[in-house]
C-alpha positions in Angstrom: 37.8 -64.3 52.0 37.5 -64.4 48.2 34.1 -65.2 46.8 33.3 -66.8 43.4 30.1 -66.6 41.3 28.3 -69.9 41.0 28.2 -71.5 37.6 24.4 -71.7 37.9 24.2 -67.9 37.9 26.2 -67.7 34.7 24.0 -70.2 32.9 21.0 -68.3 34.1 22.3 -65.1 32.6 23.1 -66.7 29.3 19.6 -68.2 29.2 18.1 -64.8 29.8 20.1 -63.3 27.0 19.0 -66.0 24.6 15.3 -65.6 25.6 15.6 -61.8 25.1 17.2 -62.2 21.7 14.5 -64.7 20.7 11.7 -62.4 21.8 13.3 -59.5 20.0 13.6 -61.5 16.8 10.0 -62.7 17.2 8.8 -59.1 17.7 10.7 -58.0 14.6 9.2 -60.9 12.6 5.7 -59.9 13.8 6.3 -56.3 12.6 7.4 -57.5 9.2 4.5 -59.9 9.0 2.1 -57.1 9.8 3.6 -54.9 7.2 3.4 -57.7 4.6 -0.3 -58.2 5.5 -1.0 -54.5 5.1 0.8 -54.4 1.8 -1.1 -57.4 0.6 -4.4 -55.8 1.7 -3.4 -52.6 -0.1 -2.6 -54.5 -3.3 -5.9 -56.3 -3.0 -7.7 -53.0 -2.6 -6.0 -51.5 -5.6 -6.8 -54.5 -7.7 -10.4 -54.5 -6.6 -10.8 -50.8 -7.1 -8.5 -50.2 -10.1 -11.4 -49.3 -12.4 -12.6 -46.6 -10.0 -9.0 -45.3 -9.5 -8.5 -45.0 -13.3 -11.9 -43.2 -13.6 -10.9 -40.7 -10.8 -7.5 -40.1 -12.4 -9.2 -39.6 -15.7 -11.6 -37.0 -14.2 -8.6 -35.1 -12.6 -6.7 -35.1 -15.9 -9.8 -34.0 -17.7 -10.4 -31.1 -15.3 -6.8 -29.9 -15.6 -7.0 -30.1 -19.4 -10.4 -28.4 -19.4 -9.1 -25.6 -17.3 -6.1 -25.1 -19.5 -8.3 -25.2 -22.6 -10.7 -22.7 -21.1 -7.9 -20.3 -20.3 -6.4 -20.7 -23.8 -9.4 -20.8 -26.0 -12.1 -18.9 -24.0 -10.7 -16.6 -21.4 -7.7 -15.2 -23.3 -9.9 -14.4 -26.4 -12.5 -12.9 -24.1 -9.9 -10.7 -22.4 -8.8 -9.3 -25.8 -12.4 -8.7 -26.9 -13.3 -7.0 -23.6 -10.2 -4.8 -23.7 -11.2 -3.7 -27.2 -14.8 -3.0 -26.2 -13.7 -1.0 -23.1 -11.9 1.6 -25.3 -15.2 2.9 -26.7 -17.1 3.9 -23.5 -13.8 5.0 -21.8 -13.4 7.9 -24.3 -16.8 9.3 -23.2 -15.8 8.8 -19.5 -12.5 10.7 -20.0 -14.3 13.5 -21.9 -16.9 13.9 -19.1 -14.2 14.3 -16.5 -12.7 17.4 -18.2 -15.9 19.1 -19.4 -18.5 21.1 -17.4 -21.1 21.0 -20.2 -23.3 18.0 -20.8 -21.1 15.8 -18.6 -24.1 13.6 -17.6 -24.8 12.9 -21.2 -21.3 11.7 -21.7 -21.4 9.5 -18.6 -24.7 8.0 -19.9 -23.0 7.2 -23.3 -20.2 5.6 -21.4 -22.6 3.5 -19.3 -25.0 2.5 -22.0 -22.8 2.6 -25.1 -23.9 3.5 -28.6 -23.2 3.1 -32.3 -23.5 -0.7 -31.8 -20.8 -0.6 -29.2 -21.0 -1.9 -25.6 -21.0 0.5 -22.6 -19.6 -0.2 -19.2 -22.8 -1.9 -18.0 -22.7 -4.4 -21.0 -19.0 -5.1 -20.5 -19.5 -5.7 -16.8 -22.2 -8.2 -17.6 -20.9 -9.9 -20.7 -17.2 -10.1 -19.6 -17.6 -10.5 -15.8 -14.7 -12.8 -15.5 -12.1 -10.6 -17.3 -9.9 -7.8 -16.1 -11.7 -5.4 -18.4 -15.1 -6.5 -17.0 -13.7 -5.7 -13.6 -12.5 -2.3 -14.7 -16.0 -1.7 -16.3 -17.4 -1.9 -12.7 -15.1 0.8 -11.6 -15.9 3.2 -14.4 -19.6 2.5 -14.1 -19.4 3.2 -10.3 -17.6 6.4 -10.7 -19.9 7.5 -13.5 -22.9 7.0 -11.3 -21.2 8.8 -8.4 -20.6 11.8 -10.7 -24.2 11.7 -11.7 -25.2 11.6 -8.0 -26.9 8.2 -8.4 -25.4 6.9 -5.2 -27.0 3.5 -4.8 -26.0 2.5 -8.3 -22.5 3.8 -7.7 -22.2 1.7 -4.6 -23.5 -1.4 -6.4 -20.9 -1.3 -9.1 -17.9 -0.1 -7.0 -18.5 -2.9 -4.6 -18.2 -5.4 -7.5 -14.8 -3.9 -8.4 -11.5 -5.2 -6.9 -7.9 -4.2 -7.4 -4.5 -4.7 -5.9 -3.3 -1.4 -7.4 -1.8 1.0 -4.9 -4.1 3.8 -5.9 -7.1 2.3 -7.8 -8.1 0.0 -4.9 -8.1 2.7 -2.2 -9.8 5.2 -4.6 -12.6 2.8 -5.3 -13.2 2.1 -1.5 -13.1 5.9 -0.9 -15.6 6.5 -3.6 -18.0 4.2 -1.9 -17.4 6.2 1.3 -18.2 9.4 -0.7 -21.5 7.8 -1.9 -22.5 6.9 1.6 -21.5 10.3 2.9 -23.8 12.0 0.3 -26.6 9.6 1.3 -26.0 10.8 4.9 -25.1 7.3 6.0 -22.2 8.5 8.0 -21.2 5.3 9.8 -21.0 3.4 6.5 -19.0 6.3 5.0 -16.6 6.3 8.0 -16.1 2.5 7.6 -15.2 2.8 3.9 -12.9 5.8 4.4 -11.0 3.8 7.0 -10.8 0.8 4.7 -9.5 3.1 1.9 -6.9 4.7 4.2 -5.6 1.3 5.4 -5.8 -0.7 2.1 -2.5 0.6 0.6 -0.2 2.9 2.4 0.9 5.8 0.1 1.4 9.6 0.2 -1.8 10.3 -1.8 -4.7 8.2 -1.0 -3.8 7.4 2.7 -3.8 11.0 4.0 -6.8 11.9 1.8 -9.0 9.3 3.3 -7.6 9.7 6.8 -8.7 13.3 6.5 -12.2 12.4 5.2 -12.5 9.8 8.0 -11.5 12.3 10.6 -14.1 14.8 9.5 -16.8 12.1 9.4 -15.8 11.0 12.9 -16.2 14.6 14.1 -19.7 14.7 12.6 -20.5 11.5 14.4 -19.3 13.0 17.7 -16.2 10.7 18.0 -13.6 13.4 18.5 -11.0 11.0 19.9 -11.0 9.0 16.7 -10.9 12.2 14.6 -7.9 13.4 16.6 -6.1 10.1 16.0 -6.7 10.4 12.2 -5.5 14.0 12.1 -2.4 13.3 14.2 -1.5 10.4 11.9 -1.6 12.7 8.9 0.7 15.2 10.7 3.2 12.6 11.9 3.3 10.1 8.9 2.4 12.3 5.9 3.7 15.8 6.7 4.3 16.6 3.0 0.8 15.7 1.9 -1.8 18.3 0.8 -4.0 17.4 3.8 -1.1 18.1 6.2 -0.9 21.8 5.2 -3.7 23.0 7.6 -3.9 19.9 9.8 -3.2 21.8 13.0 -6.6 23.6 12.6 -8.3 20.2 12.5 -6.2 18.8 15.4 -7.2 21.8 17.5 -10.8 21.4 16.5 -10.8 17.8 17.5 -9.1 18.6 20.8 -11.6 21.4 21.5 -14.6 19.2 20.7 -13.2 16.4 22.8 
């Protein structure tokens, strides 16, 4: 027997659709009303605080202009002056490196300056924010290291920083040398490891791995020493340190 839907069901469905549509439109209207209210509140807040906003923007602009002005009119001239000043003590430093006579006197001249010219210590202090001031810390530290004034060497070398592939590791390794000469072997080992890992290259990396390995042996850590020596053999076979590395590998194995 065929069955037919009652008209009442159809009317009921249509009513439900109308109600749903009305509710949806109402919800959409509420959302827009909420957004309008928030926008109005934001506008009111901006109007109320516009003086403070302008002051804040003015401060930001002033800071940017101040920074640019400092770089242009203060930092750049200071960089040039510092670079010119650095040339004077550096000539004494270079002479001291190649002479066996009166080297300490030359290092002192480099550190303290003379003839009305700044030395490394003055440049480090007076031009601390410049590249030449940073380099002055390096030269001062190495000068003190050569003069066997190890605490002073550490002080200035720790103030130096560089991204250069050689200069950065050499400075870290020089701090290790100073601690080694002070018989502070754990500190020496730490700086040698830092120097070896700072920049990977065929000169400084095997050099400081080798120094770290020997210090590790002195500290009784033969396994660490063996690891250092093996790394030289495997990764830097053409380095100077690799020439007799088998001797040190066997020494570490025997000690272990």
